[in-house]
A tleap script that builds the chain and sets N, CA, C and O, in Angstrom:
source leaprc.protein.ff14SB
mol = sequence {
  NGLN VAL GLN LEU VAL GLU SER GLY GLY GLY
  LEU VAL GLN PRO GLY GLY SER LEU ARG LEU
  SER CYS ALA ALA TYR GLY SER ILE PHE SER
  PRO TYR THR VAL GLY TRP TYR ARG GLN ALA
  PRO GLY LYS GLN ARG GLU LEU VAL ALA GLU
  VAL THR ASP SER GLY ILE THR GLY TYR ALA
  ASP SER VAL LYS GLY ARG PHE THR LEU SER
  ARG ASP ASN ALA LYS ASN THR LEU TYR LEU
  GLN MET ASN SER LEU LYS PRO GLU ASP THR
  ALA ILE TYR TYR CYS HIE LEU PHE ALA ARG
  ARG ASN TYR TRP GLY ARG GLY THR GLN VAL
  THR VAL SER CSER
}
set mol.1.N position { 302.706 155.020 213.676 }
set mol.1.CA position { 302.047 153.997 212.859 }
set mol.1.C position { 300.867 154.632 212.125 }
set mol.1.O position { 300.113 155.415 212.702 }
set mol.2.N position { 300.719 154.286 210.851 }
set mol.2.CA position { 299.649 154.817 210.022 }
set mol.2.C position { 298.791 153.667 209.514 }
set mol.2.O position { 299.314 152.629 209.107 }
set mol.3.N position { 297.494 153.848 209.537 }
set mol.3.CA position { 296.572 152.859 208.982 }
set mol.3.C position { 295.840 153.480 207.804 }
set mol.3.O position { 295.382 154.620 207.880 }
set mol.4.N position { 295.730 152.722 206.708 }
set mol.4.CA position { 295.036 153.173 205.518 }
set mol.4.C position { 293.801 152.303 205.313 }
set mol.4.O position { 293.888 151.075 205.339 }
set mol.5.N position { 292.654 152.941 205.108 }
set mol.5.CA position { 291.408 152.204 204.936 }
set mol.5.C position { 290.742 152.645 203.639 }
set mol.5.O position { 290.360 153.804 203.481 }
set mol.6.N position { 290.609 151.689 202.706 }
set mol.6.CA position { 289.996 151.985 201.407 }
set mol.6.C position { 288.500 151.687 201.430 }
set mol.6.O position { 288.027 150.865 202.214 }
set mol.7.N position { 287.780 152.360 200.570 }
set mol.7.CA position { 286.364 152.079 200.362 }
set mol.7.C position { 285.972 152.565 198.977 }
set mol.7.O position { 286.708 153.316 198.336 }
set mol.8.N position { 284.795 152.122 198.519 }
set mol.8.CA position { 284.263 152.624 197.266 }
set mol.8.C position { 284.318 151.678 196.091 }
set mol.8.O position { 283.811 152.004 195.017 }
set mol.9.N position { 284.921 150.509 196.263 }
set mol.9.CA position { 284.965 149.556 195.166 }
set mol.9.C position { 283.596 148.956 194.891 }
set mol.9.O position { 282.634 149.198 195.620 }
set mol.10.N position { 283.529 148.165 193.823 }
set mol.10.CA position { 282.271 147.518 193.490 }
set mol.10.C position { 282.240 147.038 192.061 }
set mol.10.O position { 283.260 146.990 191.373 }
set mol.11.N position { 281.036 146.681 191.625 }
set mol.11.CA position { 280.813 146.209 190.259 }
set mol.11.C position { 280.210 147.338 189.444 }
set mol.11.O position { 279.249 147.976 189.873 }
set mol.12.N position { 280.766 147.584 188.279 }
set mol.12.CA position { 280.275 148.651 187.413 }
set mol.12.C position { 280.357 148.186 185.965 }
set mol.12.O position { 281.225 147.389 185.610 }
set mol.13.N position { 279.458 148.684 185.142 }
set mol.13.CA position { 279.481 148.343 183.727 }
set mol.13.C position { 280.560 149.129 182.995 }
set mol.13.O position { 280.956 150.207 183.438 }
set mol.14.N position { 281.036 148.591 181.877 }
set mol.14.CA position { 282.004 149.358 181.068 }
set mol.14.C position { 281.444 150.729 180.718 }
set mol.14.O position { 280.273 150.875 180.368 }
set mol.15.N position { 282.313 151.727 180.822 }
set mol.15.CA position { 281.899 153.098 180.588 }
set mol.15.C position { 281.415 153.810 181.831 }
set mol.15.O position { 281.207 155.023 181.812 }
set mol.16.N position { 281.234 153.078 182.902 }
set mol.16.CA position { 280.743 153.657 184.145 }
set mol.16.C position { 281.837 154.310 184.970 }
set mol.16.O position { 282.991 154.396 184.550 }
set mol.17.N position { 281.446 154.769 186.158 }
set mol.17.CA position { 282.360 155.486 187.039 }
set mol.17.C position { 282.284 154.944 188.455 }
set mol.17.O position { 281.258 154.412 188.879 }
set mol.18.N position { 283.379 155.085 189.174 }
set mol.18.CA position { 283.460 154.789 190.593 }
set mol.18.C position { 284.398 155.795 191.227 }
set mol.18.O position { 285.288 156.338 190.572 }
set mol.19.N position { 284.186 156.037 192.519 }
set mol.19.CA position { 285.141 156.847 193.270 }
set mol.19.C position { 285.629 156.050 194.470 }
set mol.19.O position { 284.847 155.618 195.316 }
set mol.20.N position { 286.936 155.869 194.519 }
set mol.20.CA position { 287.563 155.194 195.644 }
set mol.20.C position { 288.024 156.223 196.664 }
set mol.20.O position { 288.429 157.332 196.317 }
set mol.21.N position { 287.951 155.827 197.931 }
set mol.21.CA position { 288.433 156.680 199.017 }
set mol.21.C position { 289.477 155.936 199.828 }
set mol.21.O position { 289.401 154.720 200.002 }
set mol.22.N position { 290.449 156.681 200.319 }
set mol.22.CA position { 291.473 156.120 201.199 }
set mol.22.C position { 291.622 157.073 202.378 }
set mol.22.O position { 292.116 158.192 202.238 }
set mol.23.N position { 291.185 156.607 203.536 }
set mol.23.CA position { 291.308 157.410 204.750 }
set mol.23.C position { 292.549 156.976 205.507 }
set mol.23.O position { 292.777 155.786 205.720 }
set mol.24.N position { 293.347 157.953 205.912 }
set mol.24.CA position { 294.578 157.679 206.641 }
set mol.24.C position { 294.407 158.049 208.108 }
set mol.24.O position { 293.927 159.134 208.436 }
set mol.25.N position { 294.808 157.129 208.986 }
set mol.25.CA position { 294.720 157.343 210.429 }
set mol.25.C position { 296.122 157.282 211.014 }
set mol.25.O position { 296.866 156.331 210.773 }
set mol.26.N position { 296.471 158.293 211.775 }
set mol.26.CA position { 297.803 158.355 212.342 }
set mol.26.C position { 298.515 159.600 211.869 }
set mol.26.O position { 297.990 160.363 211.058 }
set mol.27.N position { 299.706 159.797 212.378 }
set mol.27.CA position { 300.484 160.983 212.029 }
set mol.27.C position { 301.331 160.712 210.797 }
set mol.27.O position { 302.040 159.709 210.713 }
set mol.28.N position { 301.242 161.632 209.844 }
set mol.28.CA position { 301.999 161.513 208.597 }
set mol.28.C position { 302.918 162.719 208.480 }
set mol.28.O position { 302.469 163.864 208.521 }
set mol.29.N position { 304.206 162.446 208.334 }
set mol.29.CA position { 305.192 163.510 208.273 }
set mol.29.C position { 305.719 163.685 206.861 }
set mol.29.O position { 305.955 162.715 206.141 }
set mol.30.N position { 305.895 164.927 206.484 }
set mol.30.CA position { 306.480 165.227 205.173 }
set mol.30.C position { 307.968 164.946 205.207 }
set mol.30.O position { 308.591 165.044 206.264 }
set mol.31.N position { 308.552 164.598 204.065 }
set mol.31.CA position { 307.897 164.434 202.772 }
set mol.31.C position { 307.196 163.081 202.660 }
set mol.31.O position { 307.598 162.111 203.303 }
set mol.32.N position { 306.165 163.025 201.853 }
set mol.32.CA position { 305.477 161.759 201.625 }
set mol.32.C position { 304.894 161.731 200.225 }
set mol.32.O position { 304.725 162.762 199.573 }
set mol.33.N position { 304.594 160.525 199.788 }
set mol.33.CA position { 303.892 160.296 198.533 }
set mol.33.C position { 302.749 159.340 198.824 }
set mol.33.O position { 302.933 158.332 199.505 }
set mol.34.N position { 301.579 159.654 198.313 }
set mol.34.CA position { 300.408 158.809 198.551 }
set mol.34.C position { 299.722 158.550 197.223 }
set mol.34.O position { 299.698 159.416 196.348 }
set mol.35.N position { 299.167 157.357 197.073 }
set mol.35.CA position { 298.519 157.055 195.810 }
set mol.35.C position { 297.836 155.714 195.793 }
set mol.35.O position { 297.558 155.129 196.839 }
set mol.36.N position { 297.565 155.230 194.596 }
set mol.36.CA position { 296.864 153.980 194.386 }
set mol.36.C position { 297.654 153.049 193.479 }
set mol.36.O position { 298.224 153.471 192.473 }
set mol.37.N position { 297.675 151.791 193.852 }
set mol.37.CA position { 298.182 150.712 193.021 }
set mol.37.C position { 297.014 149.762 192.755 }
set mol.37.O position { 295.985 149.815 193.428 }
set mol.38.N position { 297.195 148.903 191.772 }
set mol.38.CA position { 296.193 147.867 191.528 }
set mol.38.C position { 296.864 146.566 191.124 }
set mol.38.O position { 297.975 146.551 190.596 }
set mol.39.N position { 296.165 145.485 191.386 }
set mol.39.CA position { 296.672 144.172 191.015 }
set mol.39.C position { 295.535 143.338 190.450 }
set mol.39.O position { 294.560 143.029 191.136 }
set mol.40.N position { 295.686 142.982 189.181 }
set mol.40.CA position { 294.713 142.129 188.516 }
set mol.40.C position { 295.137 140.675 188.690 }
set mol.40.O position { 296.311 140.400 188.939 }
set mol.41.N position { 294.193 139.743 188.560 }
set mol.41.CA position { 294.537 138.326 188.718 }
set mol.41.C position { 295.662 137.904 187.781 }
set mol.41.O position { 295.608 138.170 186.580 }
set mol.42.N position { 296.668 137.255 188.324 }
set mol.42.CA position { 297.771 136.765 187.522 }
set mol.42.C position { 298.767 137.816 187.081 }
set mol.42.O position { 299.683 137.518 186.315 }
set mol.43.N position { 298.601 139.043 187.556 }
set mol.43.CA position { 299.502 140.128 187.155 }
set mol.43.C position { 300.180 140.739 188.370 }
set mol.43.O position { 299.748 140.557 189.508 }
set mol.44.N position { 301.253 141.469 188.095 }
set mol.44.CA position { 301.961 142.155 189.178 }
set mol.44.C position { 301.207 143.425 189.580 }
set mol.44.O position { 300.451 144.003 188.799 }
set mol.45.N position { 301.438 143.824 190.803 }
set mol.45.CA position { 300.860 145.079 191.272 }
set mol.45.C position { 301.501 146.226 190.496 }
set mol.45.O position { 302.712 146.244 190.279 }
set mol.46.N position { 300.668 147.184 190.081 }
set mol.46.CA position { 301.168 148.300 189.283 }
set mol.46.C position { 300.656 149.626 189.830 }
set mol.46.O position { 299.584 149.704 190.430 }
set mol.47.N position { 301.444 150.650 189.608 }
set mol.47.CA position { 301.064 151.991 190.034 }
set mol.47.C position { 299.952 152.521 189.135 }
set mol.47.O position { 300.014 152.405 187.911 }
set mol.48.N position { 298.939 153.099 189.763 }
set mol.48.CA position { 297.853 153.736 189.016 }
set mol.48.C position { 298.045 155.250 188.998 }
set mol.48.O position { 298.052 155.877 187.939 }
set mol.49.N position { 298.199 155.820 190.182 }
set mol.49.CA position { 298.358 157.267 190.290 }
set mol.49.C position { 298.906 157.591 191.671 }
set mol.49.O position { 298.659 156.860 192.630 }
set mol.50.N position { 299.649 158.688 191.772 }
set mol.50.CA position { 300.182 159.088 193.064 }
set mol.50.C position { 300.391 160.592 193.080 }
set mol.50.O position { 300.477 161.247 192.042 }
set mol.51.N position { 300.471 161.117 194.303 }
set mol.51.CA position { 300.669 162.550 194.467 }
set mol.51.C position { 301.614 162.760 195.651 }
set mol.51.O position { 301.535 162.055 196.657 }
set mol.52.N position { 302.501 163.731 195.515 }
set mol.52.CA position { 303.415 164.056 196.607 }
set mol.52.C position { 302.766 165.084 197.535 }
set mol.52.O position { 301.731 165.669 197.216 }
set mol.53.N position { 303.402 165.285 198.689 }
set mol.53.CA position { 302.852 166.263 199.629 }
set mol.53.C position { 302.899 167.670 199.050 }
set mol.53.O position { 302.155 168.544 199.495 }
set mol.54.N position { 303.761 167.903 198.067 }
set mol.54.CA position { 303.833 169.224 197.439 }
set mol.54.C position { 302.872 169.356 196.265 }
set mol.54.O position { 302.803 170.408 195.630 }
set mol.55.N position { 302.125 168.279 195.973 }
set mol.55.CA position { 301.093 168.370 194.952 }
set mol.55.C position { 301.470 167.883 193.570 }
set mol.55.O position { 300.694 168.041 192.628 }
set mol.56.N position { 302.648 167.293 193.429 }
set mol.56.CA position { 303.048 166.761 192.126 }
set mol.56.C position { 302.342 165.432 191.917 }
set mol.56.O position { 302.441 164.522 192.741 }
set mol.57.N position { 301.623 165.332 190.795 }
set mol.57.CA position { 300.784 164.164 190.533 }
set mol.57.C position { 301.285 163.411 189.308 }
set mol.57.O position { 301.748 164.016 188.341 }
set mol.58.N position { 301.189 162.095 189.358 }
set mol.58.CA position { 301.557 161.260 188.222 }
set mol.58.C position { 300.536 160.167 188.016 }
set mol.58.O position { 299.974 159.641 188.977 }
set mol.59.N position { 300.295 159.825 186.768 }
set mol.59.CA position { 299.325 158.796 186.407 }
set mol.59.C position { 299.968 157.786 185.468 }
set mol.59.O position { 300.846 158.124 184.675 }
set mol.60.N position { 299.515 156.540 185.573 }
set mol.60.CA position { 299.904 155.537 184.590 }
set mol.60.C position { 299.300 155.923 183.242 }
set mol.60.O position { 298.215 156.502 183.179 }
set mol.61.N position { 300.009 155.600 182.172 }
set mol.61.CA position { 299.507 155.948 180.837 }
set mol.61.C position { 298.135 155.344 180.580 }
set mol.61.O position { 297.306 155.940 179.893 }
set mol.62.N position { 297.899 154.167 181.130 }
set mol.62.CA position { 296.648 153.456 180.859 }
set mol.62.C position { 295.422 154.143 181.472 }
set mol.62.O position { 294.291 153.843 181.089 }
set mol.63.N position { 295.639 155.067 182.427 }
set mol.63.CA position { 294.495 155.714 183.083 }
set mol.63.C position { 294.451 157.221 182.851 }
set mol.63.O position { 293.490 157.875 183.256 }
set mol.64.N position { 295.466 157.779 182.210 }
set mol.64.CA position { 295.490 159.227 181.964 }
set mol.64.C position { 294.249 159.671 181.204 }
set mol.64.O position { 293.847 159.055 180.217 }
set mol.65.N position { 293.661 160.740 181.681 }
set mol.65.CA position { 292.466 161.270 181.039 }
set mol.65.C position { 291.177 160.628 181.517 }
set mol.65.O position { 290.088 161.111 181.205 }
set mol.66.N position { 291.292 159.537 182.278 }
set mol.66.CA position { 290.099 158.855 182.783 }
set mol.66.C position { 290.024 158.876 184.312 }
set mol.66.O position { 288.935 158.959 184.881 }
set mol.67.N position { 291.175 158.802 184.970 }
set mol.67.CA position { 291.223 158.769 186.430 }
set mol.67.C position { 291.782 160.093 186.946 }
set mol.67.O position { 292.648 160.711 186.326 }
set mol.68.N position { 291.258 160.508 188.105 }
set mol.68.CA position { 291.717 161.761 188.705 }
set mol.68.C position { 291.887 161.600 190.209 }
set mol.68.O position { 290.994 161.118 190.906 }
set mol.69.N position { 293.058 162.015 190.695 }
set mol.69.CA position { 293.314 162.035 192.134 }
set mol.69.C position { 292.872 163.358 192.732 }
set mol.69.O position { 292.982 164.413 192.106 }
set mol.70.N position { 292.368 163.281 193.962 }
set mol.70.CA position { 292.120 164.504 194.716 }
set mol.70.C position { 292.292 164.195 196.199 }
set mol.70.O position { 292.254 163.038 196.616 }
set mol.71.N position { 292.481 165.252 196.986 }
set mol.71.CA position { 292.722 165.071 198.415 }
set mol.71.C position { 291.845 166.012 199.225 }
set mol.71.O position { 291.529 167.121 198.794 }
set mol.72.N position { 291.464 165.553 200.396 }
set mol.72.CA position { 290.839 166.402 201.400 }
set mol.72.C position { 291.768 166.334 202.606 }
set mol.72.O position { 291.675 165.416 203.421 }
set mol.73.N position { 292.667 167.315 202.711 }
set mol.73.CA position { 293.682 167.275 203.764 }
set mol.73.C position { 293.071 167.359 205.157 }
set mol.73.O position { 293.614 166.798 206.109 }
set mol.74.N position { 291.949 168.056 205.281 }
set mol.74.CA position { 291.300 168.183 206.581 }
set mol.74.C position { 290.801 166.831 207.084 }
set mol.74.O position { 290.741 166.581 208.288 }
set mol.75.N position { 290.441 165.958 206.127 }
set mol.75.CA position { 289.937 164.634 206.489 }
set mol.75.C position { 290.997 163.550 206.331 }
set mol.75.O position { 290.720 162.373 206.558 }
set mol.76.N position { 292.218 163.945 205.939 }
set mol.76.CA position { 293.274 162.953 205.681 }
set mol.76.C position { 292.777 161.862 204.744 }
set mol.76.O position { 292.994 160.675 204.985 }
set mol.77.N position { 292.113 162.271 203.682 }
set mol.77.CA position { 291.511 161.321 202.756 }
set mol.77.C position { 291.951 161.610 201.326 }
set mol.77.O position { 291.987 162.759 200.885 }
set mol.78.N position { 292.284 160.541 200.619 }
set mol.78.CA position { 292.660 160.603 199.216 }
set mol.78.C position { 291.552 159.949 198.403 }
set mol.78.O position { 291.004 158.922 198.801 }
set mol.79.N position { 291.229 160.542 197.276 }
set mol.79.CA position { 290.180 160.006 196.415 }
set mol.79.C position { 290.746 159.667 195.035 }
set mol.79.O position { 291.683 160.304 194.554 }
set mol.80.N position { 290.153 158.650 194.416 }
set mol.80.CA position { 290.472 158.333 193.032 }
set mol.80.C position { 289.158 158.264 192.271 }
set mol.80.O position { 288.391 157.312 192.417 }
set mol.81.N position { 288.909 159.280 191.458 }
set mol.81.CA position { 287.724 159.287 190.609 }
set mol.81.C position { 288.054 158.541 189.331 }
set mol.81.O position { 288.982 158.911 188.612 }
set mol.82.N position { 287.301 157.499 189.048 }
set mol.82.CA position { 287.561 156.650 187.888 }
set mol.82.C position { 286.373 156.747 186.941 }
set mol.82.O position { 285.260 156.346 187.282 }
set mol.83.N position { 286.617 157.279 185.757 }
set mol.83.CA position { 285.580 157.431 184.740 }
set mol.83.C position { 285.913 156.573 183.520 }
set mol.83.O position { 287.044 156.117 183.354 }
set mol.84.N position { 284.921 156.366 182.685 }
set mol.84.CA position { 285.111 155.589 181.451 }
set mol.84.C position { 285.800 154.263 181.739 }
set mol.84.O position { 286.758 153.890 181.062 }
set mol.85.N position { 285.317 153.572 182.725 }
set mol.85.CA position { 285.970 152.329 183.151 }
set mol.85.C position { 285.889 151.258 182.072 }
set mol.85.O position { 284.913 151.155 181.329 }
set mol.86.N position { 286.955 150.465 182.017 }
set mol.86.CA position { 287.083 149.395 181.038 }
set mol.86.C position { 287.237 148.059 181.763 }
set mol.86.O position { 287.657 148.031 182.920 }
set mol.87.N position { 286.907 146.963 181.104 }
set mol.87.CA position { 287.095 145.654 181.743 }
set mol.87.C position { 288.531 145.433 182.231 }
set mol.87.O position { 288.747 144.762 183.240 }
set mol.88.N position { 289.501 145.991 181.523 }
set mol.88.CA position { 290.898 145.817 181.934 }
set mol.88.C position { 291.263 146.626 183.180 }
set mol.88.O position { 292.377 146.504 183.690 }
set mol.89.N position { 290.345 147.440 183.669 }
set mol.89.CA position { 290.563 148.135 184.940 }
set mol.89.C position { 290.197 147.252 186.128 }
set mol.89.O position { 290.424 147.629 187.278 }
set mol.90.N position { 289.641 146.095 185.859 }
set mol.90.CA position { 289.264 145.179 186.930 }
set mol.90.C position { 290.494 144.741 187.711 }
set mol.90.O position { 291.455 144.231 187.134 }
set mol.91.N position { 290.463 144.941 189.013 }
set mol.91.CA position { 291.614 144.629 189.866 }
set mol.91.C position { 291.247 144.927 191.316 }
set mol.91.O position { 290.196 145.497 191.610 }
set mol.92.N position { 292.138 144.528 192.205 }
set mol.92.CA position { 292.073 145.005 193.582 }
set mol.92.C position { 292.907 146.284 193.637 }
set mol.92.O position { 294.066 146.303 193.221 }
set mol.93.N position { 292.314 147.327 194.145 }
set mol.93.CA position { 292.976 148.622 194.240 }
set mol.93.C position { 293.453 148.844 195.679 }
set mol.93.O position { 292.691 148.719 196.638 }
set mol.94.N position { 294.733 149.176 195.790 }
set mol.94.CA position { 295.358 149.362 197.095 }
set mol.94.C position { 295.797 150.806 197.271 }
set mol.94.O position { 296.399 151.400 196.376 }
set mol.95.N position { 295.496 151.349 198.406 }
set mol.95.CA position { 296.029 152.648 198.773 }
set mol.95.C position { 297.444 152.465 199.302 }
set mol.95.O position { 297.709 151.522 200.047 }
set mol.96.N position { 298.343 153.346 198.930 }
set mol.96.CA position { 299.746 153.251 199.321 }
set mol.96.C position { 300.240 154.606 199.801 }
set mol.96.O position { 299.925 155.646 199.222 }
set mol.97.N position { 301.013 154.568 200.863 }
set mol.97.CA position { 301.666 155.759 201.399 }
set mol.97.C position { 303.135 155.433 201.620 }
set mol.97.O position { 303.479 154.411 202.214 }
set mol.98.N position { 303.999 156.327 201.129 }
set mol.98.CA position { 305.410 156.234 201.498 }
set mol.98.C position { 305.760 157.467 202.314 }
set mol.98.O position { 305.788 158.586 201.801 }
set mol.99.N position { 306.029 157.240 203.596 }
set mol.99.CA position { 306.449 158.302 204.510 }
set mol.99.C position { 307.471 157.667 205.443 }
set mol.99.O position { 307.129 157.165 206.513 }
set mol.100.N position { 308.708 157.699 205.027 }
set mol.100.CA position { 309.836 157.053 205.708 }
set mol.100.C position { 309.794 155.538 205.552 }
set mol.100.O position { 310.829 154.879 205.650 }
set mol.101.N position { 308.622 154.986 205.313 }
set mol.101.CA position { 308.472 153.556 205.035 }
set mol.101.C position { 307.177 153.378 204.255 }
set mol.101.O position { 306.395 154.316 204.099 }
set mol.102.N position { 306.963 152.149 203.766 }
set mol.102.CA position { 305.757 151.865 202.997 }
set mol.102.C position { 304.604 151.467 203.906 }
set mol.102.O position { 304.771 150.700 204.854 }
set mol.103.N position { 303.426 152.012 203.593 }
set mol.103.CA position { 302.184 151.603 204.232 }
set mol.103.C position { 301.198 151.204 203.137 }
set mol.103.O position { 301.121 151.847 202.090 }
set mol.104.N position { 300.442 150.129 203.397 }
set mol.104.CA position { 299.459 149.647 202.430 }
set mol.104.C position { 298.108 149.451 203.107 }
set mol.104.O position { 298.031 149.046 204.267 }
set mol.105.N position { 297.051 149.744 202.364 }
set mol.105.CA position { 295.731 149.367 202.799 }
set mol.105.C position { 295.458 147.916 202.435 }
set mol.105.O position { 296.290 147.255 201.814 }
set mol.106.N position { 294.290 147.428 202.826 }
set mol.106.CA position { 293.944 146.028 202.555 }
set mol.106.C position { 293.410 145.833 201.152 }
set mol.106.O position { 293.357 144.703 200.665 }
set mol.107.N position { 293.019 146.899 200.498 }
set mol.107.CA position { 292.536 146.805 199.122 }
set mol.107.C position { 291.027 146.803 199.010 }
set mol.107.O position { 290.312 146.428 199.939 }
set mol.108.N position { 290.559 147.231 197.846 }
set mol.108.CA position { 289.132 147.203 197.547 }
set mol.108.C position { 288.959 146.702 196.112 }
set mol.108.O position { 289.677 147.129 195.208 }
set mol.109.N position { 288.011 145.805 195.915 }
set mol.109.CA position { 287.828 145.169 194.612 }
set mol.109.C position { 287.038 146.079 193.686 }
set mol.109.O position { 285.994 146.619 194.054 }
set mol.110.N position { 287.560 146.236 192.475 }
set mol.110.CA position { 286.845 146.941 191.412 }
set mol.110.C position { 286.656 145.954 190.271 }
set mol.110.O position { 287.624 145.396 189.753 }
set mol.111.N position { 285.404 145.743 189.883 }
set mol.111.CA position { 285.091 144.834 188.790 }
set mol.111.C position { 284.299 145.587 187.731 }
set mol.111.O position { 283.249 146.166 188.009 }
set mol.112.N position { 284.830 145.566 186.507 }
set mol.112.CA position { 284.169 146.243 185.386 }
set mol.112.C position { 283.690 145.167 184.424 }
set mol.112.O position { 284.489 144.513 183.753 }
set mol.113.N position { 282.387 144.994 184.368 }
set mol.113.CA position { 281.834 143.909 183.573 }
set mol.113.C position { 280.382 144.202 183.230 }
set mol.113.O position { 279.662 144.842 183.997 }
set mol.114.N position { 279.967 143.722 182.066 }
set mol.114.CA position { 278.567 143.864 181.679 }
set mol.114.C position { 277.788 142.612 182.064 }
set mol.114.O position { 276.583 142.536 181.821 }
savepdb mol mol.pdb
quit
């Protein structure tokens, strides 16, 4: 069993930055894919960015050039650096892991507003 715990959300002005963290607890076996999804009010959950255990990374077109994934394998932690934030980035951000099955965190709220 794996538990994912997100942190780092909050309120930020347009153009600002936030860094989200996702700490994973438990044993994770390769192959796996880990990343972030988000869900805005009234919209479906969508993929933001993900990375495989071999290091292949993918980003949604809407965040390319602004968001960056990174990992600290020693800490079993995934980070999402979000720069140049826009009001349309406002959503609940969920950490996701696929390792033989889907695992989800509880989510962290990101609000971009002046």
